[in-house]
Chimera marker file (.cmm) of the C-alpha trace (Angstrom):
<marker_set name="trace">
<marker id="1" x="-12.937" y="-86.418" z="-26.435" r="1" g="1" b="0" radius="0.5"/>
<marker id="2" x="-9.682" y="-86.032" z="-27.684" r="1" g="1" b="0" radius="0.5"/>
<marker id="3" x="-7.335" y="-89.285" z="-26.994" r="1" g="1" b="0" radius="0.5"/>
<marker id="4" x="-5.944" y="-88.571" z="-23.879" r="1" g="1" b="0" radius="0.5"/>
<marker id="5" x="-8.602" y="-87.374" z="-22.061" r="1" g="1" b="0" radius="0.5"/>
<marker id="6" x="-10.081" y="-90.090" z="-22.769" r="1" g="1" b="0" radius="0.5"/>
<marker id="7" x="-7.835" y="-92.785" z="-21.928" r="1" g="1" b="0" radius="0.5"/>
<marker id="8" x="-7.965" y="-90.511" z="-18.159" r="1" g="1" b="0" radius="0.5"/>
<marker id="9" x="-11.195" y="-92.132" z="-18.367" r="1" g="1" b="0" radius="0.5"/>
<marker id="10" x="-13.168" y="-87.948" z="-18.800" r="1" g="1" b="0" radius="0.5"/>
<marker id="11" x="-11.164" y="-87.582" z="-15.047" r="1" g="1" b="0" radius="0.5"/>
<marker id="12" x="-11.787" y="-83.637" z="-14.037" r="1" g="1" b="0" radius="0.5"/>
<marker id="13" x="-8.210" y="-81.678" z="-13.051" r="1" g="1" b="0" radius="0.5"/>
<marker id="14" x="-6.784" y="-81.846" z="-10.036" r="1" g="1" b="0" radius="0.5"/>
<marker id="15" x="-7.688" y="-80.321" z="-6.766" r="1" g="1" b="0" radius="0.5"/>
<marker id="16" x="-4.869" y="-78.974" z="-6.232" r="1" g="1" b="0" radius="0.5"/>
<marker id="17" x="-4.719" y="-77.614" z="-9.939" r="1" g="1" b="0" radius="0.5"/>
<marker id="18" x="-8.193" y="-75.603" z="-9.766" r="1" g="1" b="0" radius="0.5"/>
<marker id="19" x="-7.546" y="-74.369" z="-6.192" r="1" g="1" b="0" radius="0.5"/>
<marker id="20" x="-4.422" y="-72.793" z="-7.655" r="1" g="1" b="0" radius="0.5"/>
<marker id="21" x="-6.065" y="-71.305" z="-10.512" r="1" g="1" b="0" radius="0.5"/>
<marker id="22" x="-9.079" y="-69.753" z="-8.371" r="1" g="1" b="0" radius="0.5"/>
<marker id="23" x="-5.905" y="-68.261" z="-5.997" r="1" g="1" b="0" radius="0.5"/>
<marker id="24" x="-4.455" y="-67.014" z="-9.475" r="1" g="1" b="0" radius="0.5"/>
<marker id="25" x="-8.283" y="-65.194" z="-9.877" r="1" g="1" b="0" radius="0.5"/>
<marker id="26" x="-7.968" y="-63.768" z="-6.705" r="1" g="1" b="0" radius="0.5"/>
<marker id="27" x="-4.805" y="-62.451" z="-6.364" r="1" g="1" b="0" radius="0.5"/>
<marker id="28" x="-5.598" y="-60.622" z="-10.032" r="1" g="1" b="0" radius="0.5"/>
<marker id="29" x="-8.793" y="-59.492" z="-8.756" r="1" g="1" b="0" radius="0.5"/>
<marker id="30" x="-7.348" y="-58.663" z="-5.697" r="1" g="1" b="0" radius="0.5"/>
<marker id="31" x="-4.779" y="-56.441" z="-7.934" r="1" g="1" b="0" radius="0.5"/>
<marker id="32" x="-7.423" y="-54.781" z="-9.746" r="1" g="1" b="0" radius="0.5"/>
<marker id="33" x="-8.971" y="-53.748" z="-6.431" r="1" g="1" b="0" radius="0.5"/>
<marker id="34" x="-5.671" y="-52.846" z="-5.600" r="1" g="1" b="0" radius="0.5"/>
<marker id="35" x="-5.095" y="-50.905" z="-8.175" r="1" g="1" b="0" radius="0.5"/>
<marker id="36" x="-8.501" y="-49.205" z="-9.026" r="1" g="1" b="0" radius="0.5"/>
<marker id="37" x="-8.316" y="-47.978" z="-4.925" r="1" g="1" b="0" radius="0.5"/>
<marker id="38" x="-5.083" y="-46.243" z="-5.656" r="1" g="1" b="0" radius="0.5"/>
<marker id="39" x="-6.308" y="-44.756" z="-8.783" r="1" g="1" b="0" radius="0.5"/>
<marker id="40" x="-8.438" y="-43.191" z="-6.826" r="1" g="1" b="0" radius="0.5"/>
<marker id="41" x="-6.738" y="-42.077" z="-3.697" r="1" g="1" b="0" radius="0.5"/>
<marker id="42" x="-4.365" y="-40.269" z="-6.386" r="1" g="1" b="0" radius="0.5"/>
<marker id="43" x="-7.316" y="-38.936" z="-8.237" r="1" g="1" b="0" radius="0.5"/>
<marker id="44" x="-8.541" y="-37.239" z="-4.995" r="1" g="1" b="0" radius="0.5"/>
<marker id="45" x="-4.501" y="-35.628" z="-4.578" r="1" g="1" b="0" radius="0.5"/>
<marker id="46" x="-4.733" y="-34.681" z="-7.384" r="1" g="1" b="0" radius="0.5"/>
<marker id="47" x="-8.001" y="-33.287" z="-6.892" r="1" g="1" b="0" radius="0.5"/>
<marker id="48" x="-6.140" y="-31.343" z="-3.697" r="1" g="1" b="0" radius="0.5"/>
<marker id="49" x="-3.623" y="-30.098" z="-6.182" r="1" g="1" b="0" radius="0.5"/>
<marker id="50" x="-4.983" y="-28.605" z="-8.625" r="1" g="1" b="0" radius="0.5"/>
<marker id="51" x="-7.907" y="-27.280" z="-5.765" r="1" g="1" b="0" radius="0.5"/>
<marker id="52" x="-4.845" y="-25.709" z="-3.208" r="1" g="1" b="0" radius="0.5"/>
<marker id="53" x="-3.199" y="-24.346" z="-7.096" r="1" g="1" b="0" radius="0.5"/>
<marker id="54" x="-6.662" y="-22.303" z="-7.879" r="1" g="1" b="0" radius="0.5"/>
<marker id="55" x="-7.129" y="-20.974" z="-4.778" r="1" g="1" b="0" radius="0.5"/>
<marker id="56" x="-3.307" y="-19.727" z="-4.468" r="1" g="1" b="0" radius="0.5"/>
<marker id="57" x="-3.979" y="-18.236" z="-7.911" r="1" g="1" b="0" radius="0.5"/>
<marker id="58" x="-7.217" y="-16.575" z="-6.172" r="1" g="1" b="0" radius="0.5"/>
<marker id="59" x="-5.551" y="-15.094" z="-3.280" r="1" g="1" b="0" radius="0.5"/>
<marker id="60" x="-2.724" y="-13.774" z="-5.317" r="1" g="1" b="0" radius="0.5"/>
<marker id="61" x="-5.493" y="-12.458" z="-7.313" r="1" g="1" b="0" radius="0.5"/>
<marker id="62" x="-7.312" y="-10.831" z="-4.828" r="1" g="1" b="0" radius="0.5"/>
<marker id="63" x="-4.022" y="-8.887" z="-3.017" r="1" g="1" b="0" radius="0.5"/>
<marker id="64" x="-2.928" y="-7.322" z="-6.049" r="1" g="1" b="0" radius="0.5"/>
<marker id="65" x="-6.223" y="-5.946" z="-5.637" r="1" g="1" b="0" radius="0.5"/>
<marker id="66" x="-6.213" y="-5.295" z="-2.451" r="1" g="1" b="0" radius="0.5"/>
<marker id="67" x="-2.152" y="-4.024" z="-3.006" r="1" g="1" b="0" radius="0.5"/>
<marker id="68" x="-3.570" y="-1.885" z="-6.129" r="1" g="1" b="0" radius="0.5"/>
<marker id="69" x="-5.809" y="-0.294" z="-4.205" r="1" g="1" b="0" radius="0.5"/>
<marker id="70" x="-3.526" y="0.550" z="-1.857" r="1" g="1" b="0" radius="0.5"/>
<marker id="71" x="-1.401" y="2.297" z="-4.213" r="1" g="1" b="0" radius="0.5"/>
<marker id="72" x="-4.113" y="3.941" z="-4.734" r="1" g="1" b="0" radius="0.5"/>
<marker id="73" x="-4.865" y="5.241" z="-1.524" r="1" g="1" b="0" radius="0.5"/>
<marker id="74" x="-0.432" y="6.602" z="-1.225" r="1" g="1" b="0" radius="0.5"/>
<marker id="75" x="-1.042" y="8.081" z="-3.890" r="1" g="1" b="0" radius="0.5"/>
<marker id="76" x="-3.962" y="10.328" z="-3.356" r="1" g="1" b="0" radius="0.5"/>
<marker id="77" x="-2.381" y="10.192" z="0.755" r="1" g="1" b="0" radius="0.5"/>
<marker id="78" x="0.786" y="11.720" z="-1.011" r="1" g="1" b="0" radius="0.5"/>
<marker id="79" x="-1.270" y="14.708" z="-3.456" r="1" g="1" b="0" radius="0.5"/>
<marker id="80" x="-2.720" y="15.584" z="-0.906" r="1" g="1" b="0" radius="0.5"/>
<marker id="81" x="0.261" y="16.344" z="1.019" r="1" g="1" b="0" radius="0.5"/>
<marker id="82" x="2.468" y="17.437" z="-1.597" r="1" g="1" b="0" radius="0.5"/>
<marker id="83" x="-1.133" y="20.282" z="-1.777" r="1" g="1" b="0" radius="0.5"/>
<marker id="84" x="-1.259" y="20.509" z="2.001" r="1" g="1" b="0" radius="0.5"/>
<marker id="85" x="2.933" y="21.196" z="2.769" r="1" g="1" b="0" radius="0.5"/>
<marker id="86" x="2.924" y="23.591" z="-0.565" r="1" g="1" b="0" radius="0.5"/>
<marker id="87" x="-0.586" y="25.371" z="1.305" r="1" g="1" b="0" radius="0.5"/>
<marker id="88" x="1.408" y="25.931" z="4.347" r="1" g="1" b="0" radius="0.5"/>
<marker id="89" x="5.134" y="26.784" z="2.589" r="1" g="1" b="0" radius="0.5"/>
<marker id="90" x="3.156" y="29.489" z="0.556" r="1" g="1" b="0" radius="0.5"/>
<marker id="91" x="1.272" y="31.153" z="3.836" r="1" g="1" b="0" radius="0.5"/>
<marker id="92" x="5.254" y="30.805" z="4.822" r="1" g="1" b="0" radius="0.5"/>
<marker id="93" x="6.527" y="33.244" z="1.961" r="1" g="1" b="0" radius="0.5"/>
<marker id="94" x="3.727" y="35.137" z="2.504" r="1" g="1" b="0" radius="0.5"/>
<marker id="95" x="4.460" y="35.744" z="6.840" r="1" g="1" b="0" radius="0.5"/>
<marker id="96" x="7.886" y="36.219" z="5.335" r="1" g="1" b="0" radius="0.5"/>
<marker id="97" x="6.756" y="39.254" z="3.101" r="1" g="1" b="0" radius="0.5"/>
<marker id="98" x="4.287" y="40.517" z="5.724" r="1" g="1" b="0" radius="0.5"/>
<marker id="99" x="7.027" y="40.647" z="8.083" r="1" g="1" b="0" radius="0.5"/>
<marker id="100" x="9.404" y="42.639" z="5.725" r="1" g="1" b="0" radius="0.5"/>
<marker id="101" x="6.031" y="44.730" z="4.835" r="1" g="1" b="0" radius="0.5"/>
<marker id="102" x="6.170" y="45.907" z="8.345" r="1" g="1" b="0" radius="0.5"/>
<marker id="103" x="9.947" y="47.632" z="7.619" r="1" g="1" b="0" radius="0.5"/>
<marker id="104" x="12.026" y="44.717" z="8.876" r="1" g="1" b="0" radius="0.5"/>
<marker id="105" x="15.655" y="44.376" z="7.206" r="1" g="1" b="0" radius="0.5"/>
<marker id="106" x="15.379" y="40.766" z="5.322" r="1" g="1" b="0" radius="0.5"/>
<marker id="107" x="18.357" y="40.148" z="7.817" r="1" g="1" b="0" radius="0.5"/>
<marker id="108" x="16.042" y="40.947" z="10.936" r="1" g="1" b="0" radius="0.5"/>
<marker id="109" x="12.907" y="38.926" z="9.125" r="1" g="1" b="0" radius="0.5"/>
<marker id="110" x="15.607" y="35.601" z="8.739" r="1" g="1" b="0" radius="0.5"/>
<marker id="111" x="16.990" y="36.135" z="12.201" r="1" g="1" b="0" radius="0.5"/>
<marker id="112" x="13.339" y="36.172" z="13.655" r="1" g="1" b="0" radius="0.5"/>
<marker id="113" x="12.052" y="33.328" z="11.827" r="1" g="1" b="0" radius="0.5"/>
<marker id="114" x="14.642" y="31.194" z="11.985" r="1" g="1" b="0" radius="0.5"/>
<marker id="115" x="15.961" y="30.527" z="8.431" r="1" g="1" b="0" radius="0.5"/>
<marker id="116" x="18.495" y="31.343" z="6.242" r="1" g="1" b="0" radius="0.5"/>
<marker id="117" x="19.315" y="34.809" z="4.218" r="1" g="1" b="0" radius="0.5"/>
<marker id="118" x="18.872" y="33.270" z="1.174" r="1" g="1" b="0" radius="0.5"/>
<marker id="119" x="15.516" y="30.983" z="2.387" r="1" g="1" b="0" radius="0.5"/>
<marker id="120" x="14.099" y="34.509" z="3.751" r="1" g="1" b="0" radius="0.5"/>
<marker id="121" x="14.991" y="35.859" z="0.178" r="1" g="1" b="0" radius="0.5"/>
<marker id="122" x="13.671" y="32.787" z="-1.644" r="1" g="1" b="0" radius="0.5"/>
<marker id="123" x="9.925" y="33.545" z="0.323" r="1" g="1" b="0" radius="0.5"/>
<marker id="124" x="9.781" y="36.593" z="0.200" r="1" g="1" b="0" radius="0.5"/>
<marker id="125" x="10.325" y="36.338" z="-4.059" r="1" g="1" b="0" radius="0.5"/>
<marker id="126" x="8.551" y="33.495" z="-3.576" r="1" g="1" b="0" radius="0.5"/>
<marker id="127" x="5.027" y="35.586" z="-1.555" r="1" g="1" b="0" radius="0.5"/>
<marker id="128" x="6.140" y="38.814" z="-5.026" r="1" g="1" b="0" radius="0.5"/>
<marker id="129" x="5.300" y="36.180" z="-7.241" r="1" g="1" b="0" radius="0.5"/>
<marker id="130" x="2.056" y="34.042" z="-6.149" r="1" g="1" b="0" radius="0.5"/>
<marker id="131" x="1.545" y="38.205" z="-5.232" r="1" g="1" b="0" radius="0.5"/>
<marker id="132" x="1.139" y="38.933" z="-8.424" r="1" g="1" b="0" radius="0.5"/>
<marker id="133" x="0.174" y="34.794" z="-9.852" r="1" g="1" b="0" radius="0.5"/>
<marker id="134" x="-2.827" y="35.052" z="-7.825" r="1" g="1" b="0" radius="0.5"/>
<marker id="135" x="-3.680" y="38.331" z="-6.299" r="1" g="1" b="0" radius="0.5"/>
<marker id="136" x="-7.158" y="37.130" z="-4.898" r="1" g="1" b="0" radius="0.5"/>
<marker id="137" x="-4.800" y="34.504" z="-2.496" r="1" g="1" b="0" radius="0.5"/>
<marker id="138" x="-2.022" y="36.757" z="-1.730" r="1" g="1" b="0" radius="0.5"/>
<marker id="139" x="-3.603" y="38.791" z="0.615" r="1" g="1" b="0" radius="0.5"/>
<marker id="140" x="-6.078" y="36.232" z="1.916" r="1" g="1" b="0" radius="0.5"/>
<marker id="141" x="-4.524" y="34.773" z="4.932" r="1" g="1" b="0" radius="0.5"/>
<marker id="142" x="-2.468" y="37.569" z="5.786" r="1" g="1" b="0" radius="0.5"/>
<marker id="143" x="-3.786" y="41.240" z="4.635" r="1" g="1" b="0" radius="0.5"/>
<marker id="144" x="-1.162" y="43.336" z="7.297" r="1" g="1" b="0" radius="0.5"/>
<marker id="145" x="-0.053" y="41.806" z="10.480" r="1" g="1" b="0" radius="0.5"/>
<marker id="146" x="-2.213" y="42.587" z="12.931" r="1" g="1" b="0" radius="0.5"/>
<marker id="147" x="0.324" y="44.568" z="15.615" r="1" g="1" b="0" radius="0.5"/>
<marker id="148" x="-0.652" y="44.733" z="19.343" r="1" g="1" b="0" radius="0.5"/>
<marker id="149" x="-1.676" y="48.505" z="21.361" r="1" g="1" b="0" radius="0.5"/>
<marker id="150" x="0.902" y="50.550" z="22.531" r="1" g="1" b="0" radius="0.5"/>
<marker id="151" x="4.088" y="50.882" z="19.780" r="1" g="1" b="0" radius="0.5"/>
<marker id="152" x="7.519" y="49.703" z="20.380" r="1" g="1" b="0" radius="0.5"/>
<marker id="153" x="9.828" y="48.256" z="17.635" r="1" g="1" b="0" radius="0.5"/>
<marker id="154" x="7.768" y="47.097" z="14.288" r="1" g="1" b="0" radius="0.5"/>
<marker id="155" x="9.710" y="44.083" z="14.183" r="1" g="1" b="0" radius="0.5"/>
<marker id="156" x="10.037" y="42.962" z="17.861" r="1" g="1" b="0" radius="0.5"/>
<marker id="157" x="5.928" y="43.204" z="17.105" r="1" g="1" b="0" radius="0.5"/>
<marker id="158" x="6.226" y="41.201" z="14.591" r="1" g="1" b="0" radius="0.5"/>
<marker id="159" x="8.553" y="38.741" z="15.992" r="1" g="1" b="0" radius="0.5"/>
<marker id="160" x="5.894" y="38.161" z="18.960" r="1" g="1" b="0" radius="0.5"/>
<marker id="161" x="2.806" y="38.295" z="16.674" r="1" g="1" b="0" radius="0.5"/>
<marker id="162" x="4.961" y="35.854" z="14.255" r="1" g="1" b="0" radius="0.5"/>
<marker id="163" x="5.546" y="33.778" z="17.329" r="1" g="1" b="0" radius="0.5"/>
<marker id="164" x="2.308" y="33.463" z="18.991" r="1" g="1" b="0" radius="0.5"/>
<marker id="165" x="0.435" y="32.306" z="15.023" r="1" g="1" b="0" radius="0.5"/>
<marker id="166" x="3.042" y="29.527" z="14.788" r="1" g="1" b="0" radius="0.5"/>
<marker id="167" x="2.021" y="28.583" z="18.811" r="1" g="1" b="0" radius="0.5"/>
<marker id="168" x="-1.791" y="28.977" z="17.291" r="1" g="1" b="0" radius="0.5"/>
<marker id="169" x="-1.621" y="27.264" z="14.192" r="1" g="1" b="0" radius="0.5"/>
<marker id="170" x="0.562" y="24.117" z="15.705" r="1" g="1" b="0" radius="0.5"/>
<marker id="171" x="-2.408" y="22.566" z="16.012" r="1" g="1" b="0" radius="0.5"/>
<marker id="172" x="-2.991" y="21.940" z="11.484" r="1" g="1" b="0" radius="0.5"/>
<marker id="173" x="0.605" y="20.333" z="11.885" r="1" g="1" b="0" radius="0.5"/>
<marker id="174" x="-0.810" y="17.903" z="14.408" r="1" g="1" b="0" radius="0.5"/>
<marker id="175" x="-3.551" y="16.913" z="12.249" r="1" g="1" b="0" radius="0.5"/>
<link id1="1" id2="2" r="1" g="1" b="0" radius="0.2"/>
<link id1="2" id2="3" r="1" g="1" b="0" radius="0.2"/>
<link id1="3" id2="4" r="1" g="1" b="0" radius="0.2"/>
<link id1="4" id2="5" r="1" g="1" b="0" radius="0.2"/>
<link id1="5" id2="6" r="1" g="1" b="0" radius="0.2"/>
<link id1="6" id2="7" r="1" g="1" b="0" radius="0.2"/>
<link id1="7" id2="8" r="1" g="1" b="0" radius="0.2"/>
<link id1="8" id2="9" r="1" g="1" b="0" radius="0.2"/>
<link id1="9" id2="10" r="1" g="1" b="0" radius="0.2"/>
<link id1="10" id2="11" r="1" g="1" b="0" radius="0.2"/>
<link id1="11" id2="12" r="1" g="1" b="0" radius="0.2"/>
<link id1="12" id2="13" r="1" g="1" b="0" radius="0.2"/>
<link id1="13" id2="14" r="1" g="1" b="0" radius="0.2"/>
<link id1="14" id2="15" r="1" g="1" b="0" radius="0.2"/>
<link id1="15" id2="16" r="1" g="1" b="0" radius="0.2"/>
<link id1="16" id2="17" r="1" g="1" b="0" radius="0.2"/>
<link id1="17" id2="18" r="1" g="1" b="0" radius="0.2"/>
<link id1="18" id2="19" r="1" g="1" b="0" radius="0.2"/>
<link id1="19" id2="20" r="1" g="1" b="0" radius="0.2"/>
<link id1="20" id2="21" r="1" g="1" b="0" radius="0.2"/>
<link id1="21" id2="22" r="1" g="1" b="0" radius="0.2"/>
<link id1="22" id2="23" r="1" g="1" b="0" radius="0.2"/>
<link id1="23" id2="24" r="1" g="1" b="0" radius="0.2"/>
<link id1="24" id2="25" r="1" g="1" b="0" radius="0.2"/>
<link id1="25" id2="26" r="1" g="1" b="0" radius="0.2"/>
<link id1="26" id2="27" r="1" g="1" b="0" radius="0.2"/>
<link id1="27" id2="28" r="1" g="1" b="0" radius="0.2"/>
<link id1="28" id2="29" r="1" g="1" b="0" radius="0.2"/>
<link id1="29" id2="30" r="1" g="1" b="0" radius="0.2"/>
<link id1="30" id2="31" r="1" g="1" b="0" radius="0.2"/>
<link id1="31" id2="32" r="1" g="1" b="0" radius="0.2"/>
<link id1="32" id2="33" r="1" g="1" b="0" radius="0.2"/>
<link id1="33" id2="34" r="1" g="1" b="0" radius="0.2"/>
<link id1="34" id2="35" r="1" g="1" b="0" radius="0.2"/>
<link id1="35" id2="36" r="1" g="1" b="0" radius="0.2"/>
<link id1="36" id2="37" r="1" g="1" b="0" radius="0.2"/>
<link id1="37" id2="38" r="1" g="1" b="0" radius="0.2"/>
<link id1="38" id2="39" r="1" g="1" b="0" radius="0.2"/>
<link id1="39" id2="40" r="1" g="1" b="0" radius="0.2"/>
<link id1="40" id2="41" r="1" g="1" b="0" radius="0.2"/>
<link id1="41" id2="42" r="1" g="1" b="0" radius="0.2"/>
<link id1="42" id2="43" r="1" g="1" b="0" radius="0.2"/>
<link id1="43" id2="44" r="1" g="1" b="0" radius="0.2"/>
<link id1="44" id2="45" r="1" g="1" b="0" radius="0.2"/>
<link id1="45" id2="46" r="1" g="1" b="0" radius="0.2"/>
<link id1="46" id2="47" r="1" g="1" b="0" radius="0.2"/>
<link id1="47" id2="48" r="1" g="1" b="0" radius="0.2"/>
<link id1="48" id2="49" r="1" g="1" b="0" radius="0.2"/>
<link id1="49" id2="50" r="1" g="1" b="0" radius="0.2"/>
<link id1="50" id2="51" r="1" g="1" b="0" radius="0.2"/>
<link id1="51" id2="52" r="1" g="1" b="0" radius="0.2"/>
<link id1="52" id2="53" r="1" g="1" b="0" radius="0.2"/>
<link id1="53" id2="54" r="1" g="1" b="0" radius="0.2"/>
<link id1="54" id2="55" r="1" g="1" b="0" radius="0.2"/>
<link id1="55" id2="56" r="1" g="1" b="0" radius="0.2"/>
<link id1="56" id2="57" r="1" g="1" b="0" radius="0.2"/>
<link id1="57" id2="58" r="1" g="1" b="0" radius="0.2"/>
<link id1="58" id2="59" r="1" g="1" b="0" radius="0.2"/>
<link id1="59" id2="60" r="1" g="1" b="0" radius="0.2"/>
<link id1="60" id2="61" r="1" g="1" b="0" radius="0.2"/>
<link id1="61" id2="62" r="1" g="1" b="0" radius="0.2"/>
<link id1="62" id2="63" r="1" g="1" b="0" radius="0.2"/>
<link id1="63" id2="64" r="1" g="1" b="0" radius="0.2"/>
<link id1="64" id2="65" r="1" g="1" b="0" radius="0.2"/>
<link id1="65" id2="66" r="1" g="1" b="0" radius="0.2"/>
<link id1="66" id2="67" r="1" g="1" b="0" radius="0.2"/>
<link id1="67" id2="68" r="1" g="1" b="0" radius="0.2"/>
<link id1="68" id2="69" r="1" g="1" b="0" radius="0.2"/>
<link id1="69" id2="70" r="1" g="1" b="0" radius="0.2"/>
<link id1="70" id2="71" r="1" g="1" b="0" radius="0.2"/>
<link id1="71" id2="72" r="1" g="1" b="0" radius="0.2"/>
<link id1="72" id2="73" r="1" g="1" b="0" radius="0.2"/>
<link id1="73" id2="74" r="1" g="1" b="0" radius="0.2"/>
<link id1="74" id2="75" r="1" g="1" b="0" radius="0.2"/>
<link id1="75" id2="76" r="1" g="1" b="0" radius="0.2"/>
<link id1="76" id2="77" r="1" g="1" b="0" radius="0.2"/>
<link id1="77" id2="78" r="1" g="1" b="0" radius="0.2"/>
<link id1="78" id2="79" r="1" g="1" b="0" radius="0.2"/>
<link id1="79" id2="80" r="1" g="1" b="0" radius="0.2"/>
<link id1="80" id2="81" r="1" g="1" b="0" radius="0.2"/>
<link id1="81" id2="82" r="1" g="1" b="0" radius="0.2"/>
<link id1="82" id2="83" r="1" g="1" b="0" radius="0.2"/>
<link id1="83" id2="84" r="1" g="1" b="0" radius="0.2"/>
<link id1="84" id2="85" r="1" g="1" b="0" radius="0.2"/>
<link id1="85" id2="86" r="1" g="1" b="0" radius="0.2"/>
<link id1="86" id2="87" r="1" g="1" b="0" radius="0.2"/>
<link id1="87" id2="88" r="1" g="1" b="0" radius="0.2"/>
<link id1="88" id2="89" r="1" g="1" b="0" radius="0.2"/>
<link id1="89" id2="90" r="1" g="1" b="0" radius="0.2"/>
<link id1="90" id2="91" r="1" g="1" b="0" radius="0.2"/>
<link id1="91" id2="92" r="1" g="1" b="0" radius="0.2"/>
<link id1="92" id2="93" r="1" g="1" b="0" radius="0.2"/>
<link id1="93" id2="94" r="1" g="1" b="0" radius="0.2"/>
<link id1="94" id2="95" r="1" g="1" b="0" radius="0.2"/>
<link id1="95" id2="96" r="1" g="1" b="0" radius="0.2"/>
<link id1="96" id2="97" r="1" g="1" b="0" radius="0.2"/>
<link id1="97" id2="98" r="1" g="1" b="0" radius="0.2"/>
<link id1="98" id2="99" r="1" g="1" b="0" radius="0.2"/>
<link id1="99" id2="100" r="1" g="1" b="0" radius="0.2"/>
<link id1="100" id2="101" r="1" g="1" b="0" radius="0.2"/>
<link id1="101" id2="102" r="1" g="1" b="0" radius="0.2"/>
<link id1="102" id2="103" r="1" g="1" b="0" radius="0.2"/>
<link id1="103" id2="104" r="1" g="1" b="0" radius="0.2"/>
<link id1="104" id2="105" r="1" g="1" b="0" radius="0.2"/>
<link id1="105" id2="106" r="1" g="1" b="0" radius="0.2"/>
<link id1="106" id2="107" r="1" g="1" b="0" radius="0.2"/>
<link id1="107" id2="108" r="1" g="1" b="0" radius="0.2"/>
<link id1="108" id2="109" r="1" g="1" b="0" radius="0.2"/>
<link id1="109" id2="110" r="1" g="1" b="0" radius="0.2"/>
<link id1="110" id2="111" r="1" g="1" b="0" radius="0.2"/>
<link id1="111" id2="112" r="1" g="1" b="0" radius="0.2"/>
<link id1="112" id2="113" r="1" g="1" b="0" radius="0.2"/>
<link id1="113" id2="114" r="1" g="1" b="0" radius="0.2"/>
<link id1="114" id2="115" r="1" g="1" b="0" radius="0.2"/>
<link id1="115" id2="116" r="1" g="1" b="0" radius="0.2"/>
<link id1="116" id2="117" r="1" g="1" b="0" radius="0.2"/>
<link id1="117" id2="118" r="1" g="1" b="0" radius="0.2"/>
<link id1="118" id2="119" r="1" g="1" b="0" radius="0.2"/>
<link id1="119" id2="120" r="1" g="1" b="0" radius="0.2"/>
<link id1="120" id2="121" r="1" g="1" b="0" radius="0.2"/>
<link id1="121" id2="122" r="1" g="1" b="0" radius="0.2"/>
<link id1="122" id2="123" r="1" g="1" b="0" radius="0.2"/>
<link id1="123" id2="124" r="1" g="1" b="0" radius="0.2"/>
<link id1="124" id2="125" r="1" g="1" b="0" radius="0.2"/>
<link id1="125" id2="126" r="1" g="1" b="0" radius="0.2"/>
<link id1="126" id2="127" r="1" g="1" b="0" radius="0.2"/>
<link id1="127" id2="128" r="1" g="1" b="0" radius="0.2"/>
<link id1="128" id2="129" r="1" g="1" b="0" radius="0.2"/>
<link id1="129" id2="130" r="1" g="1" b="0" radius="0.2"/>
<link id1="130" id2="131" r="1" g="1" b="0" radius="0.2"/>
<link id1="131" id2="132" r="1" g="1" b="0" radius="0.2"/>
<link id1="132" id2="133" r="1" g="1" b="0" radius="0.2"/>
<link id1="133" id2="134" r="1" g="1" b="0" radius="0.2"/>
<link id1="134" id2="135" r="1" g="1" b="0" radius="0.2"/>
<link id1="135" id2="136" r="1" g="1" b="0" radius="0.2"/>
<link id1="136" id2="137" r="1" g="1" b="0" radius="0.2"/>
<link id1="137" id2="138" r="1" g="1" b="0" radius="0.2"/>
<link id1="138" id2="139" r="1" g="1" b="0" radius="0.2"/>
<link id1="139" id2="140" r="1" g="1" b="0" radius="0.2"/>
<link id1="140" id2="141" r="1" g="1" b="0" radius="0.2"/>
<link id1="141" id2="142" r="1" g="1" b="0" radius="0.2"/>
<link id1="142" id2="143" r="1" g="1" b="0" radius="0.2"/>
<link id1="143" id2="144" r="1" g="1" b="0" radius="0.2"/>
<link id1="144" id2="145" r="1" g="1" b="0" radius="0.2"/>
<link id1="145" id2="146" r="1" g="1" b="0" radius="0.2"/>
<link id1="146" id2="147" r="1" g="1" b="0" radius="0.2"/>
<link id1="147" id2="148" r="1" g="1" b="0" radius="0.2"/>
<link id1="148" id2="149" r="1" g="1" b="0" radius="0.2"/>
<link id1="149" id2="150" r="1" g="1" b="0" radius="0.2"/>
<link id1="150" id2="151" r="1" g="1" b="0" radius="0.2"/>
<link id1="151" id2="152" r="1" g="1" b="0" radius="0.2"/>
<link id1="152" id2="153" r="1" g="1" b="0" radius="0.2"/>
<link id1="153" id2="154" r="1" g="1" b="0" radius="0.2"/>
<link id1="154" id2="155" r="1" g="1" b="0" radius="0.2"/>
<link id1="155" id2="156" r="1" g="1" b="0" radius="0.2"/>
<link id1="156" id2="157" r="1" g="1" b="0" radius="0.2"/>
<link id1="157" id2="158" r="1" g="1" b="0" radius="0.2"/>
<link id1="158" id2="159" r="1" g="1" b="0" radius="0.2"/>
<link id1="159" id2="160" r="1" g="1" b="0" radius="0.2"/>
<link id1="160" id2="161" r="1" g="1" b="0" radius="0.2"/>
<link id1="161" id2="162" r="1" g="1" b="0" radius="0.2"/>
<link id1="162" id2="163" r="1" g="1" b="0" radius="0.2"/>
<link id1="163" id2="164" r="1" g="1" b="0" radius="0.2"/>
<link id1="164" id2="165" r="1" g="1" b="0" radius="0.2"/>
<link id1="165" id2="166" r="1" g="1" b="0" radius="0.2"/>
<link id1="166" id2="167" r="1" g="1" b="0" radius="0.2"/>
<link id1="167" id2="168" r="1" g="1" b="0" radius="0.2"/>
<link id1="168" id2="169" r="1" g="1" b="0" radius="0.2"/>
<link id1="169" id2="170" r="1" g="1" b="0" radius="0.2"/>
<link id1="170" id2="171" r="1" g="1" b="0" radius="0.2"/>
<link id1="171" id2="172" r="1" g="1" b="0" radius="0.2"/>
<link id1="172" id2="173" r="1" g="1" b="0" radius="0.2"/>
<link id1="173" id2="174" r="1" g="1" b="0" radius="0.2"/>
<link id1="174" id2="175" r="1" g="1" b="0" radius="0.2"/>
</marker_set>
């Protein structure tokens, strides 16, 4: 023992000092526990954040895949529609040419079909071109206008037939 401790008679620290040291130790322990709990809360919040980031990325990828599917459907639907429209335009051209073949003038065909003379000429020319490039398709739909029995004006009969064909084919545009 050193000289001072021997003079004091080997006394222990005063109780107040010991209590103060114990309080300090308890405060340090409480701070460590609080820091650990805080770190656990931060870690849990970070995990929630990372999980949300991953969920957002997954949802974005899923949406992109779904959009690509819809875009492909749009492309296919557009192509189908364009093909149908082209077929119906060819049908219109052949109908105009068939009316012309019945002896109607371009003016009469234009009046019957309620289109301009220029459109009428273009349609008739297209029908002639279609007949030359694909003869098998040229007269499938319209080989010759069926005229009602009883004669009369050929162009007027052709007009009635063309108008009735439009009425019976209106279901095609509805579907």
